[in-house]
C-alpha positions in Angstrom: 50.0 -97.1 43.2 50.0 -94.2 45.0 46.9 -93.7 46.9 45.9 -89.9 48.9 42.2 -89.4 50.0 40.8 -86.3 50.3 37.0 -84.9 51.8 35.1 -81.9 49.9 31.6 -81.0 50.8 28.9 -81.2 48.8 26.0 -78.7 48.4 23.3 -77.6 46.1 21.3 -80.6 46.3 17.6 -80.9 46.1 15.4 -81.9 48.9 14.2 -84.5 46.8 17.7 -85.8 46.0 18.8 -85.5 49.3 15.7 -87.6 50.0 17.1 -90.3 47.7 20.5 -90.0 49.2 19.3 -90.8 52.9 17.2 -93.4 51.1 20.8 -94.8 50.0 22.1 -94.9 53.1 19.1 -96.4 54.9 19.3 -99.5 51.9 23.1 -99.6 52.1 23.2 -99.9 55.8 20.6 -102.9 55.5 22.1 -104.6 53.7 25.6 -104.3 55.1 23.9 -105.8 58.6 22.1 -108.4 56.5 25.2 -110.0 54.9 26.8 -109.4 58.3 23.9 -111.3 60.1 24.4 -114.2 57.9 28.1 -114.6 58.3 28.4 -113.7 62.1 28.2 -116.6 64.3 28.8 -116.9 68.3 31.4 -119.5 68.4 33.8 -117.2 66.0 35.5 -120.0 64.6 31.8 -120.9 62.2 32.1 -117.2 61.2 32.6 -116.7 57.6 34.0 -113.6 56.3 35.0 -115.1 52.6 33.7 -112.4 50.3 32.6 -115.1 47.9 30.7 -116.8 50.5 28.8 -114.4 51.9 28.0 -113.3 48.2 26.6 -116.5 47.1 24.5 -116.5 50.0 23.1 -113.0 50.0 23.5 -111.6 47.1 20.3 -112.3 45.2 18.6 -111.7 48.5 19.8 -108.2 48.8 19.1 -107.7 45.9 15.7 -108.2 45.7 15.2 -106.7 49.1 16.8 -103.5 48.1 16.2 -100.8 45.0 20.8 -100.7 45.2 22.7 -100.8 42.0 24.7 -104.3 41.7 27.7 -102.4 42.5 26.5 -101.2 45.3 25.0 -104.5 47.6 28.5 -105.7 46.3 30.4 -102.8 48.2 28.1 -103.9 51.1 29.5 -106.8 51.3 32.6 -106.2 51.2 32.1 -103.9 53.8 30.5 -106.6 56.1 33.2 -109.0 55.2 35.5 -106.9 56.1 34.0 -106.1 59.9 33.8 -109.9 60.7 37.2 -110.4 59.0 38.3 -107.8 61.8 36.2 -109.5 64.5 37.9 -113.2 63.3 41.5 -111.7 63.6 40.4 -109.6 67.2 39.3 -113.1 68.6 42.5 -115.5 66.9 45.4 -113.3 66.9 44.5 -110.6 69.5 42.3 -112.9 71.6 40.5 -110.3 72.3 36.1 -110.7 73.1 33.8 -109.8 70.1 30.4 -108.9 69.5 28.6 -109.0 66.2 29.2 -105.9 63.8 26.2 -103.6 63.9 26.1 -100.3 61.0 24.5 -97.2 62.7 26.2 -94.7 60.6 25.0 -92.9 57.0 27.8 -94.4 54.8 27.6 -95.6 50.9 30.7 -96.8 49.4 31.4 -95.4 45.9 33.3 -96.9 43.1 34.2 -95.5 39.7 31.4 -96.5 38.1 28.3 -95.9 40.6 30.4 -91.6 41.2 31.8 -90.0 38.5 33.7 -87.1 38.8 34.0 -83.6 37.1 35.4 -80.1 37.3 32.9 -78.4 39.6 30.5 -81.5 40.9 29.9 -85.0 40.8 26.6 -87.3 40.0 26.0 -90.0 42.1 23.7 -93.5 42.4 21.1 -93.5 44.1 18.0 -96.1 44.9 16.7 -94.8 41.9 18.0 -91.5 39.9 21.8 -90.6 39.9 22.3 -86.9 41.6 24.5 -84.1 40.6 25.9 -82.4 43.3 28.7 -79.2 43.6 31.7 -79.3 45.3 32.3 -76.7 47.7 36.2 -76.2 47.0 37.9 -73.2 49.2 38.5 -69.7 47.6 42.6 -70.3 48.6 43.6 -73.7 47.8 47.5 -72.6 48.7 48.8 -75.6 51.1 46.0 -77.9 51.2 45.0 -81.0 49.8 42.7 -79.9 47.0 45.9 -78.2 45.2 48.1 -81.2 45.8 45.4 -83.8 44.2 42.1 -82.3 43.5 43.4 -79.8 40.5 46.4 -82.1 39.9 45.9 -84.0 37.0 48.5 -86.1 38.1 45.9 -87.5 40.2 43.4 -89.2 39.1 39.7 -89.8 41.4 39.1 -93.3 41.7 36.5 -94.3 44.5 34.9 -92.6 46.8 32.6 -93.0 50.7 30.2 -90.2 51.1 29.3 -89.5 54.5 26.4 -87.5 56.3 27.3 -85.5 59.1 25.1 -83.0 60.9 23.0 -82.5 58.0 25.6 -82.5 55.5 26.7 -84.9 52.5 30.6 -85.1 53.0 32.9 -86.6 49.9 35.8 -89.2 50.8 37.0 -88.9 47.6 40.4 -91.7 47.0 43.3 -90.4 44.2 46.1 -92.8 42.5 48.5 -92.1 40.0 51.6 -94.0 39.5 55.0 -93.6 41.5 57.0 -90.5 39.7 60.0 -92.9 40.4 61.5 -94.5 37.8 63.5 -97.6 39.7 66.3 -97.5 36.3 67.1 -94.3 37.5 67.9 -95.0 40.4 69.7 -98.4 40.4 73.1 -96.6 40.2 72.2 -94.9 43.7 72.5 -94.8 47.6 70.7 -96.7 49.5 69.6 -96.1 53.2 68.5 -99.3 54.7 65.9 -99.3 57.0 65.6 -102.4 59.6 62.1 -102.5 61.6 61.3 -104.1 64.7 59.0 -105.8 67.3 60.7 -104.4 70.6 63.7 -102.1 71.1 63.8 -99.3 68.9 61.0 -99.2 66.0 63.0 -98.3 62.8 67.2 -98.6 63.0 68.6 -97.1 59.4 71.8 -98.3 58.0 73.5 -95.1 59.1 73.1 -95.8 62.7 70.2 -93.8 63.3 67.4 -95.3 66.3 63.7 -94.0 65.4 60.8 -94.5 68.0 60.2 -96.8 70.5 58.4 -100.3 69.6 58.0 -101.4 73.7 56.3 -97.3 73.9 53.8 -97.7 71.4 52.8 -101.5 72.6 53.1 -100.1 76.2 50.3 -97.4 74.9 48.2 -99.9 73.0 47.8 -102.6 76.3 46.9 -99.4 78.2 43.8 -98.4 75.9 42.9 -102.4 75.4 42.6 -101.9 79.5 40.4 -99.6 79.7 38.6 -100.7 76.3 38.0 -104.1 78.7 37.1 -102.4 81.8 34.3 -100.4 80.3 33.1 -103.2 77.6 32.2 -105.2 81.4 30.4 -102.0 82.3 28.2 -102.8 79.4 26.5 -99.5 79.4 25.3 -97.2 76.8 27.6 -94.0 78.1 30.2 -96.9 78.5 29.5 -97.4 74.7 30.4 -94.2 73.8 33.3 -93.4 75.4 34.9 -96.8 74.2 34.5 -95.2 70.4 35.8 -91.7 72.0 38.9 -93.5 73.5 39.5 -96.2 70.2 39.5 -93.0 68.2 42.0 -91.0 70.2 44.2 -93.6 70.5 44.1 -94.5 66.2 44.9 -91.0 66.0 47.9 -90.9 68.4 49.4 -93.7 66.5 48.9 -92.5 63.7 50.4 -88.9 64.7 53.8 -91.3 65.9 53.9 -93.4 63.1 53.9 -90.2 60.7 56.6 -88.7 63.0 58.6 -91.7 62.7 58.2 -91.8 59.0 59.7 -88.5 58.2 61.9 -89.0 60.4 63.4 -91.3 57.9 62.9 -89.7 54.8 64.9 -86.8 56.4 67.7 -89.1 57.2 67.9 -90.4 53.5 67.9 -86.5 52.3 70.7 -86.0 54.9 72.6 -88.5 53.1 72.0 -87.8 49.4 69.8 -91.4 49.4 68.1 -92.7 45.8 66.4 -94.9 47.5 65.1 -96.6 50.5 65.1 -100.2 51.1 62.7 -101.6 54.2 62.1 -105.3 54.7 59.3 -107.1 53.4 55.9 -106.8 55.4 55.6 -110.7 55.2 59.2 -111.4 57.0 58.2 -109.1 59.6 55.3 -110.5 59.8 56.9 -113.6 60.0 59.1 -112.5 63.0 56.3 -111.4 65.0 55.8 -114.5 67.1 52.7 -114.2 68.6 50.5 -112.6 65.3 49.9 -109.2 67.6 47.3 -107.5 64.7 48.3 -104.1 65.9 51.8 -104.3 65.1 51.7 -105.8 61.6 48.6 -102.8 61.2 51.8 -100.7 62.4 54.3 -101.9 60.4 52.2 -101.8 57.1 51.3 -97.9 57.9 54.9 -96.9 58.8 56.1 -98.1 55.6 52.9 -96.7 53.9 53.9 -93.3 55.1 57.5 -93.8 54.5 56.3 -94.7 51.1 54.3 -91.2 50.1 57.0 -88.7 52.4 59.6 -90.3 50.2 57.7 -90.3 46.5 57.8 -86.3 47.8 61.5 -86.2 46.9 62.1 -88.3 44.3 63.1 -91.0 46.7 62.1 -94.3 45.6 60.7 -97.1 48.2 61.0 -100.5 47.9 61.1 -103.6 50.0 63.4 -106.7 49.6 63.0 -110.2 51.7 66.2 -111.0 53.4 67.0 -113.6 54.9 69.0 -113.8 58.2 69.8 -110.1 58.4 70.4 -110.2 61.9 72.6 -113.3 61.7 74.6 -112.2 59.1 77.3 -109.8 58.9 77.2 -106.9 56.8 81.2 -106.4 56.4 80.9 -106.2 52.9 84.1 -108.5 52.7 82.5 -111.2 55.3 78.9 -111.4 55.1 79.6 -114.7 57.7 76.0 -116.0 58.7 75.4 -117.5 61.9 72.6 -117.5 64.8 75.4 -116.8 67.1 76.7 -113.8 65.6 73.8 -112.3 67.8 73.1 -111.9 71.4 70.2 -109.7 72.1 71.0 -105.8 71.2 74.6 -106.8 70.3 76.2 -108.1 67.2 79.9 -109.9 67.3 81.0 -111.6 63.8 82.6 -115.1 64.9 84.7 -114.7 62.0 86.0 -111.5 61.4 85.3 -110.4 65.2 82.7 -106.9 63.7 80.9 -106.1 66.8 78.3 -103.6 66.0 74.3 -103.0 67.8 72.7 -106.1 66.0 69.9 -103.6 64.8 72.3 -101.6 63.1 73.7 -104.4 61.6 70.6 -105.5 60.2 69.4 -102.5 58.6 73.1 -102.6 56.7 72.0 -105.6 55.6 68.8 -104.8 54.4 70.2 -102.2 52.2 72.9 -104.5 50.7 70.0 -106.5 49.9 68.5 -103.7 47.4 72.2 -102.9 45.9 72.5 -106.6 45.3 69.0 -106.3 43.4 70.2 -103.7 42.1 73.8 -105.6 40.7 71.9 -108.2 39.0 69.8 -105.9 37.2 72.9 -104.9 35.4 73.8 -101.6 37.2 77.6 -101.2 37.0 78.9 -102.3 40.7 81.2 -99.3 41.5 78.2 -97.1 41.1 75.4 -98.7 44.0 76.0 -97.3 47.3 74.9 -98.4 51.1 74.4 -95.0 53.3 76.0 -95.9 56.3 77.1 -94.0 59.7 79.8 -92.0 58.0 80.0 -92.2 54.6 78.8 -94.9 51.5 79.8 -98.1 50.4 80.1 -99.3 46.4 79.1 -102.7 45.4 83.5 -103.4 45.3 83.9 -102.0 49.0 85.6 -98.9 48.3 84.2 -96.7 51.1 83.5 -92.9 50.6 83.5 -90.6 53.9 80.6 -88.7 54.5 83.2 -85.2 54.9 82.1 -82.8 52.1 79.7 -85.5 50.4 76.8 -84.0 51.2 76.2 -86.3 53.8 76.3 -85.8 57.2 79.5 -87.3 59.2 78.4 -89.7 62.0 74.5 -90.0 62.3 73.7 -90.4 65.8 73.1 -93.5 67.3 70.2 -92.3 68.9 67.3 -90.0 67.5 65.2 -87.0 69.1 62.3 -88.6 71.6 59.2 -88.8 69.2 
């Protein structure tokens, strides 16, 4: 399922309706804080972040103390559980100091039972009656999210988050649709393999292109954490506001960096006329992160998410595989010998056939091969499944075709432009 978000401003609210929304903000915030207070402990090992446990302990109390609907009570509990879970992850996985989450903003989470979408307006549940609010849509929606998602019958409004900023109400709407790409239609196509790395180049393709810099990304994260730690020691309100500001800036910078890397990967797939991009399963990647850094896990998750929706625009399938020993196995189709001594840092030299490659390039080729092999097992013709390589394609029979004149480019560069 594909997910996108789009913000729309709401208008045409009566003063009584605004008062109801404001009351709903207040009670939703109270509910989330109540659940958080219950789950919090000064001993991180005792923090309760289980949704089921928090629900059993707080649901009846919150229902009796507020006028919120059952769905809003559950949404507030989920928000609190997420905040508590983030605290335990920061403490145990990144060894950071934590403090009890505090809900101050004007936010209410809506699901498909508490918000109803119409062409020009929506209705929202409150602590009392539902209120109606009209959308403020742009006069010219060309090349805007509204053109892409709002008035597109392929995308369905699924849920939303209501915000209030500077006295105005904004609805952040989540859209969903099934992927357009039919897996069976591309099973005879060409695959670009992508290997993700926790250090060195962030992503390497089976065509020998190296994108991003994982070390640089981690360095920027460490810089942010050092600044954050110094400000936390200061403890003033000004320092707290600065922490929020630098946190927002770092988050925006990180997502922009990952957007550019993902775009470069999708463009590489297009250059080689690829029908699919194979990436390593995120569970496999997490197992490779020895220190369990949550930021690295978030970065890989985001990178895969960005690749998926950018590729979908061009009808390119993105599929994850669960390969074993991609860095130790020889990617030569007639070899495939696997041994831990095949790899020495960035260098790969097969002990059996003598093939020498950059180790990450070798791993990316293997990631692509795993998807091709999956297609072969599903019944596709062996000769029609291909892996995109630096200078052409290689099919399941081991037959190589040069990229010259085939729509690809001969010899993709081993180093990408700086991102």
